[in-house]
N, C-alpha and C positions, 0 to 999 in steps of 0.2 A: 504493500500500500504506500509506504514511504517512498519507494522507488518511483512509482507512478506519479505521486504527488510532486516529487522533485523534478521529474521529466516535464510535467505540465508547467511547473513554475519556470523552468528553463525556456520552454517554448513561449510562454507569455512574456518573459523578459526579452527574448529575441524579437518577438513581434513588436513590442513597445519601442525597442531601439530602432527597428527598421522604419516604423511609422514616424518616429521623431526625426530620423535622418531624412525621410521623404519630405517632411514639413520644412526642415531647414534648407534642403535642396531647392524646394519650390520658392521659398523666400529669397534664396540666393539668386535664382534665375530671374526673379522679379526686379532685381537691381539693374538688369540690363535693358529694361524697358521703361519708357516714360514719355511725357509730352514733348520732350526735346530729345532728338536723336543724338546719342553718344556712342561712339564706336566701342565694341566689346573690349578691345585692348586698352582703351582709355579708362573704361569702367574698372577693369582689373587693376590697372595702374593706380587708380584712385584708392583702391582698397589696400594695395601692397606698398605703394610709394606716394602717399598723399602729399599734395602740395597746396598750401593755402592760397597761392597766387594763381592757381589754375581754376577758371570759372566752372569747367566741367567736373573737376574734382570736388568743388564745393557743392555742386548739385547732388552728386552721388553720396557724398559724406554727410551732408546736412539735411537732405530731403529724402532720397531713396533708401538709405540705410536705416534711419530711424523708422521710416514707414514700414519697411519689411519686418523689422524687429517688433514693432507695435502690433502688426498683424498676428504674430505668434503669441505675444503676451495676451492680447484680447481673446484670441482663440482658447488659450488655456483657461482663462477666467470663465468664458461662456460655457465651455464644455463641463467644467466642474459645477457651475450653477445649475445647468440643465439636469444633471444627475441628482443633485440635491432636491430640486423641485419635484421631479418625478418620484423620487423615493418618499418624500414627506407626504405627498398627496396620494401616493399609490395609484397614480393616474398616468398611463403611458402617453397621453397627449398634453401633459403639463409642460410648461416652459417657464423660464425665469420671470417673464412678464406678468405671470399670474399674481405675483406679490405686488403688482403696481410699480415695479422698479422702472420700467421703460416710460410709463406715463408720468410718473413723478419726476423723472429726470428730464423728460421733454418739456413739461410745464415749467420747471425751474430754469431751463435754458432759454425758453422764449421770454420768460420774465426778466432774466438777466440781460438779454439783448434789447428787448423793446422798452423796458422800464429803466434799467440802470445803464444802458448804452454800452455794455461790454461787447466788444467785437472780436477779441482774440480768444481762440480756443483754450489757451492755457489759463485764461481768466474765468470764462464761464463754465469750464468743466467742473470747477469746484462747486458751483451752484447745482450742477447736475447730480453730483454725488450726494449733496445735502437733500435735494429733492427726492432722490431715490430712497434715502434713509427715512425721510419724513413720510412718504407714501407707505413704506413697509411698517412703520410704527403705527400709523392710523389703521392699517389692515389688521395688525396684531390686536388692537383694541376692539375693532369692530367684530372680529371673529371670536373674541373672548378666549384667546389662547391661555390666558392666566387661569382659566377655570377648567381647562382640559382641551384636548386636541379634537377638532372636528374638521377633516379635510374639506367637506362640502361647504362649511361656513367660510373657510379660507378662500376657496375658489370663488364663491359668490361675492364675498367682500372685495376680493381683488378685481373682479369684473366691474362691480359697482364703482369702485374707486377709479378705475381706469376710464370709465365712461365720463365721470364727473371731471376728472383732470383733463381729458381730451376736449371736453366742451369748453372749459376755461382756456385751454391752449388756443382753440380756434377763435374764441372771442378776442383774445389779445392779438393774435396773428392778423385777423381781418381788420382790426382797427389800428394796426401799427404802420409805421412808415415803410415805404417800399424797400429801402436799404435794409432795415431790420428784418423784413420778411424774407428777403433773398438770403441774408446771412443764416437765418434759421432754417430755410429750405435746404441749404447745402449740408447743414448738420443733420437734419431730420432724415434725409435720404440714406444716411450711413456712408461715411467717406473716410478714407485714410489720407486723402490728398492734403498736403501742407502740414502734416503732423511732424514736428521735429523732436529733437531731444528734450525740449522744454516740456513736451507732453509725455514723451516716453519715460523719462526718469521717475517723475512722481507716480504715474500710473503703475509702473513696474513695481515700485515699492509697496503700494497698496495691494496690488494683486498677489505679490509674493506672500505678504502677511495673510491675506485671505485664503490662499491655497494651502499654506502650512497649517492653518487652523482647520481647514476642511479635511485634509488628509488625516488629521488626528481624530476625526469623528467617524472614520471608516468602520470600525468595529461596532460602534453603537448604531450606525445606519443599517448595518446588516440585521440587527435585532429589530429595529423599528419597522423595517420593510416586511417583517413577518406578521405584523398586526399588533393592535393594542394589548390584547389579552396575553399573547406570548411575551411581549415586551415587559409587561408588569410581572409575569411569573418569573422572568429572568432578572428582575430587580432593576430594570432600566426605566428611568423617569422619562416617559415619552414627551411630556410637555417641555422639560428642560432641553431635550435633544432638538425638539422643534424650534425652540427659541434660539438656541445657538446656531442651528443650521440656517435659520431665517436670517440671522445677522450675517452669516457667511454669504448667503445668496445676495443680500443687499450690497455688501462690500464688493463682491466679484462682479455681479451684473451691473451694479451702479457705476463702478469705475470703468468697465468696458463701454457702457453706453455713453458715459461722459466723454470718453476719448474719441470715439468714432461715430456715435449716434446709434440708434437701434438697428440691430442686425436680425433679420427674421430667419426662422427655421433651423439655424445652427444649433441653438440650445435644445431644440426638439429632436433633431435628427442624429446628432453625434452620439448621445447616450444609447440610442437604439442600435447604431452600427457597432458600438463598443460591446453591447450585450450579445450581439451575434457572435463575436469572437471570444469573449471571456465570461459570459453569463452575468449573474447578478452579485458576485462577490465584490464588495466595494474596494477591497484592497487593490483589485485590478481594474474594476469598472471606472473608478475615478480617473486614474492616470491615462487609461486608454481613451476615455471620452475627451479628456483635456487635449491630448495630442491629435486625435482625429479632428476635433474642432479647429485646432490651430492649422492643421493641414488643409481643411476645407476653406478656411478664410484666406490662407496664402494662395491657394489655387484660384479662388474667386478674384482676388486682387490682381494676380498676374494675368489671368485670362481677360479681365476687364480692361487691362492696359494694352493687351495685344490685339484684341478683336477690332477696335476702332482707332488704332494708332494713327496719328499722334494724339487724338483725343482719348478719352477713357470712359468706361462705364463704372459708376460708383460701386464700391464693394457691397453696399447694402442691397443693391439691385441684383448683383451677381450671386450673392449668397442665397437669395430667394429663388433665383433661376436654377441654381445648382442643388440647393437643399431640398426644395419642393419635390422635384422628380425622384431624388434619391429616397426620400421618405415614402413616396408612393410605391416605389420599387420594393422597399422593405415590407410594406404592408401586403403587397400582392404576391411576392415570391416567397417570403419567409414568414414563418409564424412568429409574431411579435412576442417576446419573452414576457411572461406574467410578472408583474411587480409585486 
């Protein structure tokens, strides 16, 4: 039995390494494409022998490199948040937005742009994180999680909060100046364009903290996924796990949304692809979902730059175009793993 278990672990480790290598490779390939044509040898030279006096080196180093790295960081965050949300609600169609994270972040961003006049992403992204946290806290109160866990109440509260915040967002957007509307539109569609190290560094720190915290919950998540009665019999406080996991979702999904805007289908699709490979053991499910999500976003960003070069398709649009069909294929071809 131990031999079989060891062989399975080795296989899972190898698969994880290969997926991570694929994600990094895809992000690396993306460095060679952009709105301005730069010869491949010049791009490589910018990475190996960077010169601050070369304008093309500056583009690669200060725009393309942080963009590629941010795609990976955001992917890791969304993949983990997706697993957490599906596990907590025991709903295979759940995604991080159910906690109102996306709608809260969106409302905060449009408020920052239209009311406070903030136009730089590294300024209003902090509003986005605060908005996501605020929405999550309100849903926590509405669902009455302090009195016990009821996934149905959480979902309904999340939907209600999302509708309210979306309505408020539309009111502000419609009555805002055209410049503010255009600024918000570029963020809301989901984009990595123009994200530099000033965005990458703080978001990476927040995501790293959130991922570390999430991975520490893996064993308890296994128990919670078995249901309330089993959790209680094993001495696991389900309400406590819910609260801590909800905080992790808010931190991860909130920071990802703040950095690039809302990305659809990735948080829903990546966990299901991961379950197809490793099942529902969170020790493996979490890292697999994280890396698969990073791979999907890197692919979406690279393909979006290649298809209509020298223009580009926003990563938010590409993730929906890629993630949607993949999810449909999972539903039609493979039996979706029970949560």
